[in-house]
N, CA, C, O and the ligand as a Tripos MOL2 file, in Angstrom:
@<TRIPOS>MOLECULE
protein
  281   279    71     0     0
PROTEIN
NO_CHARGES

@<TRIPOS>ATOM
      1 N          -1.0930   62.5820  -25.8150 N.3       1 MET1
      2 CA         -1.8620   62.1270  -24.4540 C.3       1 MET1
      3 C          -3.0510   62.9930  -24.2350 C.2       1 MET1
      4 O          -2.9760   64.2210  -24.2300 O.2       1 MET1
      5 N          -4.1650   62.3140  -24.0510 N.am      2 ASN2
      6 CA         -5.3840   63.0810  -23.8390 C.3       2 ASN2
      7 C          -5.7100   62.9620  -22.2690 C.2       2 ASN2
      8 O          -5.7270   61.8570  -21.7280 O.2       2 ASN2
      9 N          -5.9550   64.0850  -21.5970 N.am      3 ASN3
     10 CA         -6.2140   64.0000  -20.1310 C.3       3 ASN3
     11 C          -7.4430   63.5610  -19.9210 C.2       3 ASN3
     12 O          -7.6960   63.0220  -18.8430 O.2       3 ASN3
     13 N          -8.3600   63.6960  -20.8320 N.am      4 GLU4
     14 CA         -9.7940   63.2940  -20.6650 C.3       4 GLU4
     15 C          -9.9550   61.7770  -20.7060 C.2       4 GLU4
     16 O          -9.5560   61.1280  -21.6730 O.2       4 GLU4
     17 N         -10.5560   61.2070  -19.6250 N.am      5 GLN5
     18 CA        -10.8870   59.8160  -19.4740 C.3       5 GLN5
     19 C         -12.1970   59.4940  -20.1470 C.2       5 GLN5
     20 O         -13.0990   60.3310  -20.1670 O.2       5 GLN5
     21 N         -12.3080   58.4670  -20.6230 N.am      6 SER6
     22 CA        -13.5800   57.9610  -21.2660 C.3       6 SER6
     23 C         -13.7280   56.3780  -21.2240 C.2       6 SER6
     24 O         -12.7690   55.6090  -21.2920 O.2       6 SER6
     25 N         -15.0090   56.0080  -21.1080 N.am      7 ILE7
     26 CA        -15.2600   54.6640  -21.1130 C.3       7 ILE7
     27 C         -16.3300   54.3650  -22.2440 C.2       7 ILE7
     28 O         -17.1980   55.1920  -22.5220 O.2       7 ILE7
     29 N         -16.2250   53.1750  -22.8630 N.am      8 PRO8
     30 CA        -17.2890   52.9420  -23.8270 C.3       8 PRO8
     31 C         -18.5610   52.6840  -23.1840 C.2       8 PRO8
     32 O         -18.6510   52.0210  -22.1510 O.2       8 PRO8
     33 N         -19.6250   53.2460  -23.8370 N.am      9 CYS9
     34 CA        -21.0400   52.9220  -23.5020 C.3       9 CYS9
     35 C         -21.2210   51.4180  -23.6040 C.2       9 CYS9
     36 O         -20.8180   50.8150  -24.5990 O.2       9 CYS9
     37 N         -21.8100   50.8120  -22.6080 N.am     10 PRO10
     38 CA        -22.1440   49.3670  -22.7120 C.3      10 PRO10
     39 C         -23.2060   49.0480  -23.7540 C.2      10 PRO10
     40 O         -23.3690   47.9020  -24.1730 O.2      10 PRO10
     41 N         -23.9340   50.1060  -24.1680 N.am     11 THR11
     42 CA        -24.9660   49.7470  -25.1600 C.3      11 THR11
     43 C         -24.6470   50.2930  -26.5390 C.2      11 THR11
     44 O         -25.0060   49.6200  -27.5050 O.2      11 THR11
     45 N         -24.0370   51.3970  -26.7290 N.am     12 CYS12
     46 CA        -23.7640   51.8000  -28.0840 C.3      12 CYS12
     47 C         -22.3140   52.0860  -28.3990 C.2      12 CYS12
     48 O         -21.9770   52.5480  -29.4890 O.2      12 CYS12
     49 N         -21.4650   51.8070  -27.4350 N.am     13 GLN13
     50 CA        -20.0070   51.9600  -27.5600 C.3      13 GLN13
     51 C         -19.4830   53.3820  -27.8310 C.2      13 GLN13
     52 O         -18.3300   53.6580  -28.1610 O.2      13 GLN13
     53 N         -20.4580   54.2060  -27.6500 N.am     14 ASN14
     54 CA        -20.0660   55.7740  -27.7020 C.3      14 ASN14
     55 C         -19.1520   55.9580  -26.5740 C.2      14 ASN14
     56 O         -19.3620   55.3830  -25.5060 O.2      14 ASN14
     57 N         -18.0910   56.7730  -26.7660 N.am     15 LYS15
     58 CA        -17.2050   57.0080  -25.6170 C.3      15 LYS15
     59 C         -17.7990   58.1410  -24.7510 C.2      15 LYS15
     60 O         -18.1490   59.2470  -25.1640 O.2      15 LYS15
     61 N         -17.8540   57.6860  -23.4860 N.am     16 ILE16
     62 CA        -18.3060   58.6630  -22.4830 C.3      16 ILE16
     63 C         -17.2400   59.2110  -21.6280 C.2      16 ILE16
     64 O         -16.5930   58.4790  -20.8800 O.2      16 ILE16
     65 N         -17.0460   60.4380  -21.7160 N.am     17 PRO17
     66 CA        -15.9920   61.1490  -20.7980 C.3      17 PRO17
     67 C         -16.4150   61.0600  -19.3620 C.2      17 PRO17
     68 O         -17.5960   61.1890  -19.0390 O.2      17 PRO17
     69 N         -15.5140   60.8530  -18.5560 N.am     18 PHE18
     70 CA        -15.8980   60.7570  -17.1690 C.3      18 PHE18
     71 C         -14.6190   61.0620  -16.2010 C.2      18 PHE18
     72 O         -13.4660   60.9240  -16.6100 O.2      18 PHE18
     73 N         -14.8970   61.4380  -15.0370 N.am     19 ASP19
     74 CA        -13.8990   61.6640  -14.0940 C.3      19 ASP19
     75 C         -13.7460   60.3140  -13.2560 C.2      19 ASP19
     76 O         -14.6810   59.9720  -12.5320 O.2      19 ASP19
     77 N         -12.6340   59.5690  -13.3330 N.am     20 PRO20
     78 CA        -12.5570   58.3380  -12.6760 C.3      20 PRO20
     79 C         -12.6450   58.3580  -11.2680 C.2      20 PRO20
     80 O         -13.1510   57.4090  -10.6690 O.2      20 PRO20
     81 N         -12.1800   59.3930  -10.6530 N.am     21 ILE21
     82 CA        -12.2880   59.6420   -9.2250 C.3      21 ILE21
     83 C         -13.7950   59.7270   -8.7740 C.2      21 ILE21
     84 O         -14.2700   59.0120   -7.8910 O.2      21 ILE21
     85 N         -14.4770   60.6590   -9.4620 N.am     22 ALA22
     86 CA        -15.8920   60.8150   -9.2510 C.3      22 ALA22
     87 C         -16.6140   59.5360   -9.3700 C.2      22 ALA22
     88 O         -17.4960   59.2040   -8.5770 O.2      22 ALA22
     89 N         -16.1930   58.7540  -10.4650 N.am     23 LEU23
     90 CA        -16.9690   57.4550  -10.7360 C.3      23 LEU23
     91 C         -16.8050   56.5000   -9.5410 C.2      23 LEU23
     92 O         -17.7530   55.8920   -9.0420 O.2      23 LEU23
     93 N         -15.5170   56.4130   -9.1140 N.am     24 LEU24
     94 CA        -15.2490   55.5560   -7.9960 C.3      24 LEU24
     95 C         -16.1150   55.9740   -6.7630 C.2      24 LEU24
     96 O         -16.5470   55.1530   -5.9530 O.2      24 LEU24
     97 N         -16.3160   57.2380   -6.6950 N.am     25 GLN25
     98 CA        -17.0630   57.7680   -5.5060 C.3      25 GLN25
     99 C         -18.5380   57.6220   -5.6650 C.2      25 GLN25
    100 O         -19.2820   58.0400   -4.7780 O.2      25 GLN25
    101 N         -19.0200   57.0380   -6.7720 N.am     26 GLY26
    102 CA        -20.3530   56.6810   -7.0330 C.3      26 GLY26
    103 C         -21.0880   57.5800   -7.8960 C.2      26 GLY26
    104 O         -22.2940   57.4070   -8.0750 O.2      26 GLY26
    105 N         -20.4030   58.6060   -8.4890 N.am     27 ALA27
    106 CA        -21.1020   59.3840   -9.4920 C.3      27 ALA27
    107 C         -21.5020   58.6120  -10.7860 C.2      27 ALA27
    108 O         -20.9160   57.5850  -11.1310 O.2      27 ALA27
    109 N         -22.4700   59.1310  -11.4390 N.am     28 GLN28
    110 CA        -22.9170   58.4590  -12.6040 C.3      28 GLN28
    111 C         -22.8440   59.3310  -13.8260 C.2      28 GLN28
    112 O         -22.9320   60.5510  -13.6940 O.2      28 GLN28
    113 N         -22.6880   58.7800  -15.0080 N.am     29 PHE29
    114 CA        -22.4620   59.5970  -16.2190 C.3      29 PHE29
    115 C         -23.4910   59.1680  -17.2000 C.2      29 PHE29
    116 O         -23.9340   58.0190  -17.2010 O.2      29 PHE29
    117 N         -23.8920   60.1280  -18.0740 N.am     30 VAL30
    118 CA        -24.9420   59.9200  -19.0610 C.3      30 VAL30
    119 C         -24.4420   59.7310  -20.3510 C.2      30 VAL30
    120 O         -23.6500   60.5860  -20.7490 O.2      30 VAL30
    121 N         -24.7720   58.6470  -21.2200 N.am     31 CYS31
    122 CA        -24.3970   58.6100  -22.4750 C.3      31 CYS31
    123 C         -25.2620   59.5100  -23.3540 C.2      31 CYS31
    124 O         -26.4910   59.4910  -23.2920 O.2      31 CYS31
    125 N         -24.5100   60.3630  -24.2430 N.am     32 SER32
    126 CA        -25.1100   61.3380  -24.9830 C.3      32 SER32
    127 C         -26.0350   60.8130  -26.1230 C.2      32 SER32
    128 O         -26.9500   61.4570  -26.6370 O.2      32 SER32
    129 N         -25.6370   59.4840  -26.4530 N.am     33 ASN33
    130 CA        -26.4790   58.8990  -27.5600 C.3      33 ASN33
    131 C         -27.8270   58.5170  -27.2600 C.2      33 ASN33
    132 O         -28.7750   58.8740  -27.9600 O.2      33 ASN33
    133 N         -27.9500   57.7240  -26.1290 N.am     34 TYR34
    134 CA        -29.3090   57.3460  -25.8140 C.3      34 TYR34
    135 C         -29.7630   57.6610  -24.3450 C.2      34 TYR34
    136 O         -30.7650   57.1430  -23.8520 O.2      34 TYR34
    137 N         -29.0280   58.4660  -23.7440 N.am     35 GLN35
    138 CA        -29.4200   59.1150  -22.4730 C.3      35 GLN35
    139 C         -29.3630   58.0380  -21.4190 C.2      35 GLN35
    140 O         -30.0390   58.1550  -20.3980 O.2      35 GLN35
    141 N         -28.5820   56.9910  -21.6240 N.am     36 GLY36
    142 CA        -28.4500   56.0410  -20.6340 C.3      36 GLY36
    143 C         -27.5620   56.4360  -19.4740 C.2      36 GLY36
    144 O         -26.7390   57.3340  -19.6560 O.2      36 GLY36
    145 N         -27.6500   55.8980  -18.4100 N.am     37 VAL37
    146 CA        -26.7570   56.2480  -17.2760 C.3      37 VAL37
    147 C         -25.7870   55.0750  -16.9630 C.2      37 VAL37
    148 O         -26.1180   53.9020  -16.7890 O.2      37 VAL37
    149 N         -24.5270   55.5950  -16.9210 N.am     38 VAL38
    150 CA        -23.5150   54.6570  -16.5910 C.3      38 VAL38
    151 C         -22.9030   54.9510  -15.2830 C.2      38 VAL38
    152 O         -22.4020   56.0390  -15.0000 O.2      38 VAL38
    153 N         -22.9670   53.9110  -14.4850 N.am     39 GLY39
    154 CA        -22.3260   54.0900  -13.1180 C.3      39 GLY39
    155 C         -21.2950   52.9750  -12.9960 C.2      39 GLY39
    156 O         -20.9270   52.3320  -13.9790 O.2      39 GLY39
    157 N         -20.8330   52.7590  -11.7460 N.am     40 LEU40
    158 CA        -19.7350   51.8440  -11.6300 C.3      40 LEU40
    159 C         -20.3690   50.3900  -11.4060 C.2      40 LEU40
    160 O         -20.4100   49.8920  -10.2810 O.2      40 LEU40
    161 N         -20.8630   49.7380  -12.5490 N.am     41 ALA41
    162 CA        -21.2690   48.4660  -12.5080 C.3      41 ALA41
    163 C         -20.1860   47.4140  -12.3670 C.2      41 ALA41
    164 O         -19.0240   47.6830  -12.6710 O.2      41 ALA41
    165 N         -20.5160   46.3110  -11.9460 N.am     42 THR42
    166 CA        -19.4850   45.2230  -11.7090 C.3      42 THR42
    167 C         -18.6720   44.9700  -12.9960 C.2      42 THR42
    168 O         -17.4630   44.7500  -12.9240 O.2      42 THR42
    169 N         -19.2890   44.9970  -14.1040 N.am     43 ASP43
    170 CA        -18.5270   44.6920  -15.3300 C.3      43 ASP43
    171 C         -17.7910   45.7930  -15.9070 C.2      43 ASP43
    172 O         -17.0300   45.5900  -16.8530 O.2      43 ASP43
    173 N         -17.9780   47.0860  -15.3510 N.am     44 SER44
    174 CA        -17.0940   48.1550  -15.7750 C.3      44 SER44
    175 C         -16.0500   48.4530  -14.8810 C.2      44 SER44
    176 O         -15.2920   49.3920  -15.1210 O.2      44 SER44
    177 N         -15.9130   47.6620  -13.7410 N.am     45 ARG45
    178 CA        -14.9310   47.8850  -12.6710 C.3      45 ARG45
    179 C         -13.4700   47.7100  -13.4360 C.2      45 ARG45
    180 O         -12.6650   48.6410  -13.4100 O.2      45 ARG45
    181 N         -13.2000   46.5920  -14.0490 N.am     46 PRO46
    182 CA        -11.8720   46.5150  -14.8340 C.3      46 PRO46
    183 C         -11.4840   47.6120  -15.5420 C.2      46 PRO46
    184 O         -10.3340   48.0480  -15.4870 O.2      46 PRO46
    185 N         -12.4950   48.1750  -16.3150 N.am     47 ILE47
    186 CA        -12.1270   49.3950  -17.0920 C.3      47 ILE47
    187 C         -11.8130   50.5370  -16.3790 C.2      47 ILE47
    188 O         -10.9660   51.3290  -16.7920 O.2      47 ILE47
    189 N         -12.5000   50.7160  -15.2080 N.am     48 VAL48
    190 CA        -12.0870   51.8020  -14.2230 C.3      48 VAL48
    191 C         -10.8620   51.7020  -13.5960 C.2      48 VAL48
    192 O         -10.1100   52.6630  -13.4360 O.2      48 VAL48
    193 N         -10.6130   50.4700  -13.2010 N.am     49 GLU49
    194 CA         -9.2530   50.1270  -12.6530 C.3      49 GLU49
    195 C          -8.0870   50.3750  -13.5950 C.2      49 GLU49
    196 O          -7.0500   50.9400  -13.2480 O.2      49 GLU49
    197 N          -8.3300   49.9160  -14.7940 N.am     50 GLU50
    198 CA         -7.2600   50.1590  -15.8090 C.3      50 GLU50
    199 C          -7.0810   51.6700  -15.9850 C.2      50 GLU50
    200 O          -5.9580   52.1710  -16.0390 O.2      50 GLU50
    201 N          -8.1880   52.3720  -16.0710 N.am     51 THR51
    202 CA         -8.0800   53.8530  -16.2440 C.3      51 THR51
    203 C          -7.4720   54.4500  -14.9980 C.2      51 THR51
    204 O          -6.6330   55.3420  -15.1270 O.2      51 THR51
    205 N          -7.7960   54.0680  -13.9170 N.am     52 MET52
    206 CA         -7.1270   54.5040  -12.6890 C.3      52 MET52
    207 C          -5.6480   54.3390  -12.7300 C.2      52 MET52
    208 O          -4.8830   55.2510  -12.4170 O.2      52 MET52
    209 N          -5.2420   53.1100  -13.1380 N.am     53 GLY53
    210 CA         -3.8290   52.7990  -13.2910 C.3      53 GLY53
    211 C          -3.0870   53.7770  -14.1120 C.2      53 GLY53
    212 O          -2.0120   54.2700  -13.7700 O.2      53 GLY53
    213 N          -3.7680   54.0550  -15.3090 N.am     54 LYS54
    214 CA         -3.1420   54.9930  -16.3640 C.3      54 LYS54
    215 C          -3.1370   56.4070  -15.6720 C.2      54 LYS54
    216 O          -2.1770   57.1500  -15.8770 O.2      54 LYS54
    217 N          -4.0660   56.7650  -14.9440 N.am     55 PHE55
    218 CA         -4.2690   58.0040  -14.2920 C.3      55 PHE55
    219 C          -3.1640   58.1180  -13.3550 C.2      55 PHE55
    220 O          -2.5000   59.1540  -13.3230 O.2      55 PHE55
    221 N          -2.9040   57.1030  -12.5640 N.am     56 ASP56
    222 CA         -1.8350   57.1600  -11.6200 C.3      56 ASP56
    223 C          -0.5030   57.3950  -12.1350 C.2      56 ASP56
    224 O           0.2850   58.1750  -11.5990 O.2      56 ASP56
    225 N          -0.2280   56.6520  -13.2790 N.am     57 GLU57
    226 CA          0.9120   56.7400  -14.0700 C.3      57 GLU57
    227 C           1.1780   58.1580  -14.6460 C.2      57 GLU57
    228 O           2.2940   58.6750  -14.6750 O.2      57 GLU57
    229 N           0.0280   58.7340  -15.1020 N.am     58 MET58
    230 CA          0.1310   60.1560  -15.5750 C.3      58 MET58
    231 C           0.5320   61.0190  -14.5520 C.2      58 MET58
    232 O           1.3930   61.8670  -14.7870 O.2      58 MET58
    233 N          -0.0460   60.9000  -13.3050 N.am     59 ARG59
    234 CA          0.3060   61.6030  -12.3190 C.3      59 ARG59
    235 C           1.7800   61.6400  -11.8870 C.2      59 ARG59
    236 O           2.4270   62.6490  -11.6060 O.2      59 ARG59
    237 N           2.2290   60.2750  -11.8820 N.am     60 LYS60
    238 CA          3.6280   60.1200  -11.5340 C.3      60 LYS60
    239 C           4.5440   60.8200  -12.5510 C.2      60 LYS60
    240 O           5.5160   61.5060  -12.2350 O.2      60 LYS60
    241 N           4.1340   60.5760  -13.7920 N.am     61 ASN61
    242 CA          4.9270   61.1720  -14.8560 C.3      61 ASN61
    243 C           4.9830   62.6570  -14.9150 C.2      61 ASN61
    244 O           6.0070   63.2450  -15.2620 O.2      61 ASN61
    245 N           3.8460   63.2860  -14.5650 N.am     62 ALA62
    246 CA          3.7550   64.6670  -14.4680 C.3      62 ALA62
    247 C           4.4910   65.2350  -13.2560 C.2      62 ALA62
    248 O           4.9890   66.3600  -13.3020 O.2      62 ALA62
    249 N           4.5570   64.4780  -12.1970 N.am     63 GLY63
    250 CA          5.2670   64.8800  -11.0920 C.3      63 GLY63
    251 C           4.7070   66.1320  -10.4270 C.2      63 GLY63
    252 O           5.4120   66.8770   -9.7460 O.2      63 GLY63
    253 N           3.4440   66.3280  -10.6460 N.am     64 GLN64
    254 CA          2.8750   67.6020  -10.0550 C.3      64 GLN64
    255 C           2.0840   67.4060   -8.7980 C.2      64 GLN64
    256 O           1.7450   68.3430   -8.0760 O.2      64 GLN64
    257 N           1.8160   66.2050   -8.5780 N.am     65 VAL65
    258 CA          0.9080   65.9020   -7.4550 C.3      65 VAL65
    259 C           1.7480   65.2120   -6.2710 C.2      65 VAL65
    260 O           2.3100   64.1270   -6.4250 O.2      65 VAL65
    261 N           1.7760   65.9130   -5.1310 N.am     66 LYS66
    262 CA          2.4900   65.2410   -4.0790 C.3      66 LYS66
    263 C           1.5030   64.7050   -3.0910 C.2      66 LYS66
    264 O           0.5720   65.3770   -2.6470 O.2      66 LYS66
    265 N           1.7440   63.4980   -2.7770 N.am     67 LYS67
    266 CA          0.7670   62.8300   -1.7040 C.3      67 LYS67
    267 C           1.6340   62.8970   -0.4240 C.2      67 LYS67
    268 O           2.8140   62.5540   -0.3610 O.2      67 LYS67
    269 N           0.8810   63.3880    0.5860 N.am     68 VAL68
    270 CA          1.5130   63.6600    1.9490 C.3      68 VAL68
    271 C           1.0990   62.5070    2.9460 C.2      68 VAL68
    272 O          -0.0440   62.3950    3.3890 O.2      68 VAL68
    273 N           2.1160   61.6840    3.2450 N.am     69 ASP69
    274 CA          1.8600   60.6050    4.0850 C.3      69 ASP69
    275 C           2.5530   60.7820    5.4100 C.2      69 ASP69
    276 O           3.7080   61.2020    5.4860 O.2      69 ASP69
    277 N           1.8160   60.4520    6.4560 N.am     70 GLU70
    278 CA          2.3760   60.6370    7.8720 C.3      70 GLU70
    279 C           3.4920   59.4990    8.0440 C.2      70 GLU70
    280 O           4.1190   59.4040    9.0990 O.2      70 GLU70
    281 ZN        -24.6860   54.7590  -25.4210 Zn       71 ZN71
@<TRIPOS>BOND
     1     1     2 1
     2     2     3 1
     3     3     4 2
     4     3     5 am
     5     5     6 1
     6     6     7 1
     7     7     8 2
     8     7     9 am
     9     9    10 1
    10    10    11 1
    11    11    12 2
    12    11    13 am
    13    13    14 1
    14    14    15 1
    15    15    16 2
    16    15    17 am
    17    17    18 1
    18    18    19 1
    19    19    20 2
    20    19    21 am
    21    21    22 1
    22    22    23 1
    23    23    24 2
    24    23    25 am
    25    25    26 1
    26    26    27 1
    27    27    28 2
    28    27    29 am
    29    29    30 1
    30    30    31 1
    31    31    32 2
    32    31    33 am
    33    33    34 1
    34    34    35 1
    35    35    36 2
    36    35    37 am
    37    37    38 1
    38    38    39 1
    39    39    40 2
    40    39    41 am
    41    41    42 1
    42    42    43 1
    43    43    44 2
    44    43    45 am
    45    45    46 1
    46    46    47 1
    47    47    48 2
    48    47    49 am
    49    49    50 1
    50    50    51 1
    51    51    52 2
    52    51    53 am
    53    53    54 1
    54    54    55 1
    55    55    56 2
    56    55    57 am
    57    57    58 1
    58    58    59 1
    59    59    60 2
    60    59    61 am
    61    61    62 1
    62    62    63 1
    63    63    64 2
    64    63    65 am
    65    65    66 1
    66    66    67 1
    67    67    68 2
    68    67    69 am
    69    69    70 1
    70    70    71 1
    71    71    72 2
    72    71    73 am
    73    73    74 1
    74    74    75 1
    75    75    76 2
    76    75    77 am
    77    77    78 1
    78    78    79 1
    79    79    80 2
    80    79    81 am
    81    81    82 1
    82    82    83 1
    83    83    84 2
    84    83    85 am
    85    85    86 1
    86    86    87 1
    87    87    88 2
    88    87    89 am
    89    89    90 1
    90    90    91 1
    91    91    92 2
    92    91    93 am
    93    93    94 1
    94    94    95 1
    95    95    96 2
    96    95    97 am
    97    97    98 1
    98    98    99 1
    99    99   100 2
   100    99   101 am
   101   101   102 1
   102   102   103 1
   103   103   104 2
   104   103   105 am
   105   105   106 1
   106   106   107 1
   107   107   108 2
   108   107   109 am
   109   109   110 1
   110   110   111 1
   111   111   112 2
   112   111   113 am
   113   113   114 1
   114   114   115 1
   115   115   116 2
   116   115   117 am
   117   117   118 1
   118   118   119 1
   119   119   120 2
   120   119   121 am
   121   121   122 1
   122   122   123 1
   123   123   124 2
   124   123   125 am
   125   125   126 1
   126   126   127 1
   127   127   128 2
   128   127   129 am
   129   129   130 1
   130   130   131 1
   131   131   132 2
   132   131   133 am
   133   133   134 1
   134   134   135 1
   135   135   136 2
   136   135   137 am
   137   137   138 1
   138   138   139 1
   139   139   140 2
   140   139   141 am
   141   141   142 1
   142   142   143 1
   143   143   144 2
   144   143   145 am
   145   145   146 1
   146   146   147 1
   147   147   148 2
   148   147   149 am
   149   149   150 1
   150   150   151 1
   151   151   152 2
   152   151   153 am
   153   153   154 1
   154   154   155 1
   155   155   156 2
   156   155   157 am
   157   157   158 1
   158   158   159 1
   159   159   160 2
   160   159   161 am
   161   161   162 1
   162   162   163 1
   163   163   164 2
   164   163   165 am
   165   165   166 1
   166   166   167 1
   167   167   168 2
   168   167   169 am
   169   169   170 1
   170   170   171 1
   171   171   172 2
   172   171   173 am
   173   173   174 1
   174   174   175 1
   175   175   176 2
   176   175   177 am
   177   177   178 1
   178   178   179 1
   179   179   180 2
   180   179   181 am
   181   181   182 1
   182   182   183 1
   183   183   184 2
   184   183   185 am
   185   185   186 1
   186   186   187 1
   187   187   188 2
   188   187   189 am
   189   189   190 1
   190   190   191 1
   191   191   192 2
   192   191   193 am
   193   193   194 1
   194   194   195 1
   195   195   196 2
   196   195   197 am
   197   197   198 1
   198   198   199 1
   199   199   200 2
   200   199   201 am
   201   201   202 1
   202   202   203 1
   203   203   204 2
   204   203   205 am
   205   205   206 1
   206   206   207 1
   207   207   208 2
   208   207   209 am
   209   209   210 1
   210   210   211 1
   211   211   212 2
   212   211   213 am
   213   213   214 1
   214   214   215 1
   215   215   216 2
   216   215   217 am
   217   217   218 1
   218   218   219 1
   219   219   220 2
   220   219   221 am
   221   221   222 1
   222   222   223 1
   223   223   224 2
   224   223   225 am
   225   225   226 1
   226   226   227 1
   227   227   228 2
   228   227   229 am
   229   229   230 1
   230   230   231 1
   231   231   232 2
   232   231   233 am
   233   233   234 1
   234   234   235 1
   235   235   236 2
   236   235   237 am
   237   237   238 1
   238   238   239 1
   239   239   240 2
   240   239   241 am
   241   241   242 1
   242   242   243 1
   243   243   244 2
   244   243   245 am
   245   245   246 1
   246   246   247 1
   247   247   248 2
   248   247   249 am
   249   249   250 1
   250   250   251 1
   251   251   252 2
   252   251   253 am
   253   253   254 1
   254   254   255 1
   255   255   256 2
   256   255   257 am
   257   257   258 1
   258   258   259 1
   259   259   260 2
   260   259   261 am
   261   261   262 1
   262   262   263 1
   263   263   264 2
   264   263   265 am
   265   265   266 1
   266   266   267 1
   267   267   268 2
   268   267   269 am
   269   269   270 1
   270   270   271 1
   271   271   272 2
   272   271   273 am
   273   273   274 1
   274   274   275 1
   275   275   276 2
   276   275   277 am
   277   277   278 1
   278   278   279 1
   279   279   280 2
@<TRIPOS>SUBSTRUCTURE
     1 MET1         2 RESIDUE 1 A MET
     2 ASN2         6 RESIDUE 1 A ASN
     3 ASN3        10 RESIDUE 1 A ASN
     4 GLU4        14 RESIDUE 1 A GLU
     5 GLN5        18 RESIDUE 1 A GLN
     6 SER6        22 RESIDUE 1 A SER
     7 ILE7        26 RESIDUE 1 A ILE
     8 PRO8        30 RESIDUE 1 A PRO
     9 CYS9        34 RESIDUE 1 A CYS
    10 PRO10       38 RESIDUE 1 A PRO
    11 THR11       42 RESIDUE 1 A THR
    12 CYS12       46 RESIDUE 1 A CYS
    13 GLN13       50 RESIDUE 1 A GLN
    14 ASN14       54 RESIDUE 1 A ASN
    15 LYS15       58 RESIDUE 1 A LYS
    16 ILE16       62 RESIDUE 1 A ILE
    17 PRO17       66 RESIDUE 1 A PRO
    18 PHE18       70 RESIDUE 1 A PHE
    19 ASP19       74 RESIDUE 1 A ASP
    20 PRO20       78 RESIDUE 1 A PRO
    21 ILE21       82 RESIDUE 1 A ILE
    22 ALA22       86 RESIDUE 1 A ALA
    23 LEU23       90 RESIDUE 1 A LEU
    24 LEU24       94 RESIDUE 1 A LEU
    25 GLN25       98 RESIDUE 1 A GLN
    26 GLY26      102 RESIDUE 1 A GLY
    27 ALA27      106 RESIDUE 1 A ALA
    28 GLN28      110 RESIDUE 1 A GLN
    29 PHE29      114 RESIDUE 1 A PHE
    30 VAL30      118 RESIDUE 1 A VAL
    31 CYS31      122 RESIDUE 1 A CYS
    32 SER32      126 RESIDUE 1 A SER
    33 ASN33      130 RESIDUE 1 A ASN
    34 TYR34      134 RESIDUE 1 A TYR
    35 GLN35      138 RESIDUE 1 A GLN
    36 GLY36      142 RESIDUE 1 A GLY
    37 VAL37      146 RESIDUE 1 A VAL
    38 VAL38      150 RESIDUE 1 A VAL
    39 GLY39      154 RESIDUE 1 A GLY
    40 LEU40      158 RESIDUE 1 A LEU
    41 ALA41      162 RESIDUE 1 A ALA
    42 THR42      166 RESIDUE 1 A THR
    43 ASP43      170 RESIDUE 1 A ASP
    44 SER44      174 RESIDUE 1 A SER
    45 ARG45      178 RESIDUE 1 A ARG
    46 PRO46      182 RESIDUE 1 A PRO
    47 ILE47      186 RESIDUE 1 A ILE
    48 VAL48      190 RESIDUE 1 A VAL
    49 GLU49      194 RESIDUE 1 A GLU
    50 GLU50      198 RESIDUE 1 A GLU
    51 THR51      202 RESIDUE 1 A THR
    52 MET52      206 RESIDUE 1 A MET
    53 GLY53      210 RESIDUE 1 A GLY
    54 LYS54      214 RESIDUE 1 A LYS
    55 PHE55      218 RESIDUE 1 A PHE
    56 ASP56      222 RESIDUE 1 A ASP
    57 GLU57      226 RESIDUE 1 A GLU
    58 MET58      230 RESIDUE 1 A MET
    59 ARG59      234 RESIDUE 1 A ARG
    60 LYS60      238 RESIDUE 1 A LYS
    61 ASN61      242 RESIDUE 1 A ASN
    62 ALA62      246 RESIDUE 1 A ALA
    63 GLY63      250 RESIDUE 1 A GLY
    64 GLN64      254 RESIDUE 1 A GLN
    65 VAL65      258 RESIDUE 1 A VAL
    66 LYS66      262 RESIDUE 1 A LYS
    67 LYS67      266 RESIDUE 1 A LYS
    68 VAL68      270 RESIDUE 1 A VAL
    69 ASP69      274 RESIDUE 1 A ASP
    70 GLU70      278 RESIDUE 1 A GLU
    71 ZN71       281 GROUP 0 **** ****
């Protein structure tokens, strides 16, 4: 299991490592192949949501993160 999250570049399919939380907060990531910028475009939303789902599952499995709810 790799902790690093990545999304395929929409232009060259190169895998771009990213932080899904930062991405959802509006951060942008640059493809190393052609210097393109990848943000949270509408068509990348499913990928991010899927990744976030996996991320959530990883955290549950790890059991290291406690969420405090009132
Ligand atoms: Zn690319």
